[in-house]
C-alpha positions, -999 to 999 in steps of 0.1 A, spaced: 98 -16 100 126 -2 120 149 -19 146 137 -52 161 137 -63 197 132 -99 188 167 -109 180 167 -138 206 140 -156 187 163 -164 158 197 -165 174 200 -203 169 197 -214 133 211 -245 117 224 -236 83 220 -258 52 248 -260 27 236 -263 -9 270 -266 -27 268 -292 -54 231 -299 -49 204 -293 -75 169 -300 -64 154 -276 -88 120 -282 -103 131 -265 -135 126 -282 -168 128 -270 -204 96 -252 -213 86 -246 -177 59 -219 -175 45 -197 -148 9 -198 -137 -10 -168 -150 -32 -143 -131 -69 -140 -137 -63 -103 -146 -31 -90 -162 -18 -56 -152 -10 -32 -180 25 -18 -187 34 12 -167 24 44 -184 -7 29 -200 -29 46 -174 -28 84 -166 -47 102 -139 -75 127 -142 -93 150 -119 -88 148 -82 -65 119 -85 -42 137 -108 -42 165 -83 -30 140 -57 -1 127 -78 9 163 -87 9 171 -50 31 141 -43 55 151 -71 56 187 -56 59 174 -21 82 151 -2 82 123 -28 92 145 -57 118 165 -37 136 139 -16 162 135 -44 172 172 -40 178 174 -3 171 143 18 203 127 29 191 91 25 183 98 -11 203 128 -21 235 116 -4 228 78 -8 258 56 -12 240 41 -42 247 72 -62 281 81 -48 271 96 -15 280 86 21 247 81 39 224 51 47 201 47 76 209 10 81 231 -18 68 201 -30 47 210 -1 23 173 0 14 165 38 15 170 49 -20 159 16 -36 126 22 -17 124 57 -31 133 45 -67 106 18 -65 79 45 -58 92 73 -79 94 53 -112 56 47 -113 50 83 -102 73 97 -130 57 77 -158 22 75 -145 20 112 -141 43 121 -169 63 144 -147 95 155 -164 112 166 -132 107 132 -115 116 114 -147 149 133 -147 155 121 -111 149 85 -117 169 86 -150 199 100 -131 195 72 -105 191 46 -132 222 57 -151 244 59 -120 234 25 -107 237 7 -141 269 25 -150 284 15 -117 274 -22 -119 304 -41 -106 325 -64 -128 310 -95 -111 274 -83 -117 267 -68 -83 242 -39 -84 251 -15 -56 281 0 -39 289 -28 -14 323 -45 -21 325 -73 5 306 -105 11 299 -93 47 281 -61 34 263 -75 3 227 -83 12 201 -93 -15 171 -76 1 175 -40 -12 182 -54 -47 146 -67 -46 134 -31 -44 158 -19 -70 147 -46 -95 110 -38 -89 119 -2 -99 139 -14 -129 111 -36 -144 87 -7 -141 112 16 -158 117 -10 -186 80 -11 -193 76 26 -193 106 36 -214 115 11 -241 147 30 -249 161 18 -216 148 -18 -217 178 -35 -232 204 -21 -207 181 -28 -178 176 -64 -189 214 -67 -195 220 -56 -159 194 -78 -144 208 -109 -161 243 -102 -149 230 -97 -114 209 -128 -114 239 -150 -124 258 -136 -94 229 -139 -70 224 -175 -81 261 -183 -73 259 -166 -40 227 -184 -29 243 -218 -39 270 -210 -14 250 -215 19 225 -187 9 251 -160 9 236 -126 8 203 -139 22 212 -155 55 239 -137 75 268 -158 86 297 -152 109 308 -115 106 282 -106 80 267 -72 87 242 -68 58 212 -81 77 218 -94 112 181 -94 121 166 -113 92 145 -88 73 156 -103 39 148 -139 48 113 -127 59 109 -112 25 127 -138 4 98 -139 -21 102 -103 -30 127 -111 -57 100 -132 -75 80 -104 -91 110 -89 -110 125 -123 -118 92 -138 -130 89 -107 -153 124 -113 -166 117 -151 -170 86 -145 -191 97 -115 -212 134 -116 -216 148 -150 -206 178 -149 -230 186 -186 -227 191 -180 -190 158 -195 -178 172 -222 -156 193 -198 -136 165 -173 -131 142 -202 -120 167 -217 -96 175 -183 -81 139 -179 -71 138 -214 -57 170 -207 -37 155 -176 -22 125 -195 -9 147 -224 2 169 -200 22 139 -185 39 127 -220 48 161 -230 63 161 -199 84 126 -204 96 107 -178 75 83 -199 55 50 -180 53 32 -212 43 36 -222 79 20 -190 92 -10 -183 71 -28 -212 87 -59 -213 108 -49 -223 143 -13 -211 138 -20 -175 130 -24 -156 163 -58 -139 167 -43 -117 194 -7 -114 205 3 -102 239 34 -108 260 15 -137 276 4 -153 243 21 -185 234 40 -180 202 69 -201 189 74 -190 153 98 -163 140 94 -126 148 93 -119 111 57 -131 108 42 -108 134 59 -76 121 33 -54 103 52 -45 72 65 -81 68 29 -93 71 18 -68 44 46 -81 21 42 -117 33 6 -117 18 23 -120 -16 44 -151 -6 20 -179 -14 12 -165 -49 49 -160 -56 54 -197 -51 22 -206 -67 33 -191 -100 62 -217 -101 44 -247 -87 8 -242 -100 -4 -256 -67 -40 -244 -63 -36 -249 -25 -14 -218 -25 -42 -197 -40 -65 -211 -14 -40 -202 13 -38 -167 0 -76 -164 5 -71 -178 40 -44 -152 47 -67 -124 36 -95 -137 57 -74 -142 88 -60 -107 85 -94 -92 80 -109 -109 110 -81 -103 135 -58 -75 126 -72 -54 97 -80 -18 107 -112 0 98 -92 20 73 -79 -11 55 -43 -14 69 -29 -37 95 -29 -26 131 7 -32 141 31 -8 158 54 -24 148 40 -58 158 4 -71 158 -15 -72 190 -53 -68 187 -78 -45 172 -75 -17 199 -82 15 180 -55 34 199 -28 10 187 -8 23 158 -6 13 121 26 21 104 24 41 71 47 16 53 21 -10 61 -6 9 42 17 13 12 26 -24 11 -10 -35 18 -21 -14 -12 3 -31 -35 -2 -66 -21 -40 -64 -22 -39 -52 -58 -15 -81 -67 -37 -106 -49 -69 -94 -66 -52 -100 -100 -49 -137 -91 -80 -145 -71 -104 -121 -88 -125 -118 -56 -145 -86 -56 -142 -80 -18 -104 -79 -23 -108 -51 -48 -129 -33 -22 -101 -38 2 -77 -21 -23 -99 9 -25 -105 9 13 -68 12 18 -63 38 -10 -90 61 2 -85 58 39 -54 43 54 -28 57 30 -39 94 28 -48 98 65 -12 95 75 0 120 49 -4 158 52 -28 173 27 0 190 9 22 158 9 51 175 27 49 156 60 37 122 72 31 102 103 49 70 112 18 55 127 -19 64 125 -46 55 151 -83 48 143 -90 70 174 -65 99 173 -76 129 193 -43 146 190 -10 143 171 21 153 192 50 140 210 33 119 237 44 117 273 45 79 270 51 53 244 39 24 266 9 16 245 30 8 214 56 -19 206 90 -8 194 77 27 184 86 59 202 64 87 215 70 109 184 55 84 160 21 100 154 36 135 147 33 147 111 69 153 101 99 145 79 111 114 96 91 107 128 103 75 146 122 60 116 130 71 80 116 40 61 81 56 57 97 88 44 111 69 14 85 41 10 51 58 13 53 75 -22 48 41 -40 12 38 -28 -8 60 -52 13 56 -83 11 18 -82 -26 20 -73 -31 40 -105 -10 16 -126 -31 -14 -114 -65 4 -118 -71 -12 -153 -64 -48 -162 -68 -71 -191 -92 -100 -187 -89 -137 -196 -113 -133 -225 -92 -107 -242 -111 -77 -228 -103 -49 -204 -116 -39 -170 -116 -8 -149 -113 -23 -114 -102 6 -91 -126 34 -101 -104 66 -98 -107 92 -126 -82 83 -153 -75 76 -190 -61 44 -204 -45 36 -237 -33 1 -248 -33 -23 -277 -50 -57 -274 -44 -87 -296 -50 -81 -333 -36 -46 -331 -68 -34 -314 -60 1 -302 -81 10 -272 -87 43 -255 -108 47 -224 -115 78 -202 -133 76 -169 -145 110 -158 -156 109 -121 -152 123 -87 -154 88 -72 -152 80 -43 -167 114 -35 -194 107 -61 -209 74 -72 -212 84 -109 -186 76 -135 -189 86 -172 -170 65 -197 -159 73 -232 -143 44 -251 -130 39 -286 -115 8 -303 -104 -2 -337 -120 -36 -333 -149 -48 -311 -140 -59 -276 -156 -65 -242 -151 -38 -216 -159 -44 -179 -165 -21 -149 -161 -35 -114 -192 -30 -93 -182 -27 -56 -199 -51 -32 -215 -22 -13 -233 -10 -44 -271 -13 -40 -297 -29 -63 -307 5 -77 -273 10 -93 -277 16 -131 -262 23 -164 -274 50 -188 -264 60 -223 -246 35 -247 -275 39 -271 -302 35 -245 -327 63 -238 -334 50 -203 -313 37 -175 -309 -1 -171 -302 -20 -139 -267 -33 -135 -262 -71 -139 -226 -79 -128 -210 -113 -130 -204 -133 -98 -169 -116 -98 -186 -82 -98 -178 -72 -134 -204 -53 -155 -199 -61 -191 -202 -35 -219 -198 -46 -255 -178 -20 -274 -181 -19 -312 -154 -6 -335 -151 27 -353 -174 47 -330 -173 62 -295 -191 43 -268 -203 65 -240 -222 55 -209 -225 65 -173 -224 42 -143 -245 53 -113 -238 34 -81 -264 35 -54 -255 32 -18 -263 43 18 -244 46 50 -232 13 64 -226 6 101 -200 -19 110 -201 -32 146 -170 -40 166 -164 -55 201 -178 -40 233 -208 -23 216 -187 -1 193 -192 8 157 -178 26 126 -196 42 97 -188 39 60 -204 56 29 -193 39 -3 -156 30 1 -150 59 26 -146 54 63 -162 84 82 -149 99 114 -157 126 138 -143 159 125 -121 174 152 -110 210 147 -74 217 157 -46 241 161 -14 233 143 21 243 156 53 235 138 90 232 145 121 223 126 123 185 118 140 163 143 164 135 137 146 102 141 174 88 162 190 116 183 159 138 184 182 168 176 171 193 150 182 181 116 208 202 98 198 224 68 215 201 43 189 174 48 158 195 51 138 219 28 120 251 35 87 231 33 97 204 58 85 208 94 73 186 122 37 194 132 18 190 164 -21 191 162 -40 201 193 -78 196 193 -101 226 198 -134 207 197 -146 177 217 -134 142 207 -150 121 234 -183 110 221 -207 81 217 -230 78 187 -264 65 178 -259 49 144 -296 47 138 -296 84 132 -274 93 102 -279 119 75 -259 123 43 -250 160 35 -238 167 -1 -225 197 -19 -224 197 -58 -208 164 -68 -216 160 -105 -192 139 -124 -175 168 -142 -174 193 -113 -139 199 -99 -131 191 -63 -111 212 -39 -74 207 -40 -60 193 -18 -89 170 -13 -76 151 18 -80 182 40 -107 189 66 -138 204 49 -126 196 14 -145 164 5 -180 172 -7 -199 145 11 -203 146 49 -225 128 74 -244 140 104 -247 115 132 -266 117 165 -240 119 193 -234 128 229 -202 137 248 -192 110 273 -165 104 299 -136 89 280 -104 82 300 -69 89 287 -42 62 289 -6 64 278 -14 100 268 -39 91 242 -75 80 241 -81 48 262 -101 19 249 -137 29 240 -157 28 272 -178 -4 273 -205 14 294 -203 50 284 -217 77 306 -232 107 288 -221 141 301 -241 164 279 -271 167 255 -276 148 223 -264 168 193 -257 164 156 -220 155 151 -202 163 119 -185 132 103 -161 136 74 -140 112 53 -114 97 77 -85 106 55 -94 143 55 -95 144 93 -60 143 105 -74 143 140 -103 118 142 -124 93 161 -137 65 140 -142 36 164 -169 47 188 -191 35 216 -228 31 207 -258 45 227 -295 47 220 -301 85 220 -331 107 218 -341 118 183 -321 149 172 -325 172 142 -296 163 120 
């Protein structure tokens, strides 16, 4: 997500003047297409159990403390400071977009005070012409960072009604200005002449990102300004098309590149092959679909999901791209920002398509790809993760990766580039906010099965309260307690991996009954009024082996990816500047911030026999507490034992080479300890397969 080396690909662009033209599809009464499942307003869902622990760690870690010390937030020009990491001016808007759902999802007063200060400053300093931000000249005013700001603003308006009116006022003033700018040759979106706000084209690659906040404004608070809101969204898309960044031309079988090497023919823009852009670009067809109601765009979204899953989705759920896609090599990197954006995009897509495997993908990313790149205490993070990561350190080579330096897999404050420092905190708070949805029949569904409580009011003033008490995904049992003032239908999503012996107990029944989910994977529970409805869902599963190319495999149990547990020694140093590699000054660090190198002390070079797997559990009853932090080696209560043998495994570019196609054993078969991938900061998850002698697991 940092600097790009593909400038030459877009150096020649023919610009389209739109002065005086009006090709808008807007008409009085124009409505937006609706999702299958509606998200609830921010603050409706609160965390419980281990997931509450995680959000509290985030609030006590980097995310909740950047405001107090980190130069790109604490000294941001958005709040009167002097520091930005690029002309995009995106750092503190990224932070705001993630901190608002953390503040109100967790109910953390300290974080709430931070986002309130930011909100007050930005709104109080809105410029006379409606511009939100500190930039004064046309050359420096880019629209992209405002997309992030507005995403934060609409979440704030949902969570705190006392601020809604002033937020909506500011948004309307800004939209009128943005509309005028875009009518003038897409000013603020496409850089012209001496413009400095976005000389690479990040904003045009993300032109659809204004749609979520403007569609929210259009539906909830149009204020007789509907046409300008609608046309502004159209102009954003039109500008991207003119520039050459129309994602409808990329998410196409035969156009989408299955692999991408220097020798691969490719004649579209660089923006499509950048990992974070791709994670955000997944939302593009649906953003347009809402305005056109073209079913083909929903179908294209499904195509996009399938293409990504087949060619570039990692075992952990993110996109393998460092920073650009290549292939499924498990030593290639996956940027942390990608995991955060995939988590948001997949939840958004699920709400429109309703496909159960997409909800599985959401959980796959949430329980694997996001937390593996964040330290257990949430005070450091990687820029990129690897499926096979035998060590984390400043490598002697960066030759394996594209536009990423040798420091990128270090756990630190700002390894490689600061975007992940300010963007990663959005992942878990938004995941929580999207974990419950309302259904088309007027009911509610728990779709991402983390422990939580939910309170909302359905039509007819039906006040609903739900608690989900669980250690999921470390346990497959969830106890629900539901109350309602009027009858309604409640649904629980049954993951696709759940076996036929999954069952429901309670709810007035003395025996367990088998689940009977809908084709969309939703188990229906009829909830009466005036009394508590209590039941327990028990999901049955067993280890699953997923095969990959060249006789390799990975192992899952429930939604968790498992990996070889590698013991390590950790050493720390003062955080380094991402750009100069000098030690950062004290005024932009904290006593908790360090850069860590992890050196393995146990073997990493193994092959496995996936026909020999044993599940090893500690006490995982629904109500038992889990260790905190949970994403630490040895903390999760379910491990696997897998038959394995050490093999010759070469090193290339100072990291594990490709998994050997014909592995040669160097020792005796043994029982290898496998743990949830996200708890193993050093790990091997994509492994060669051998048929081994039977071993006592």
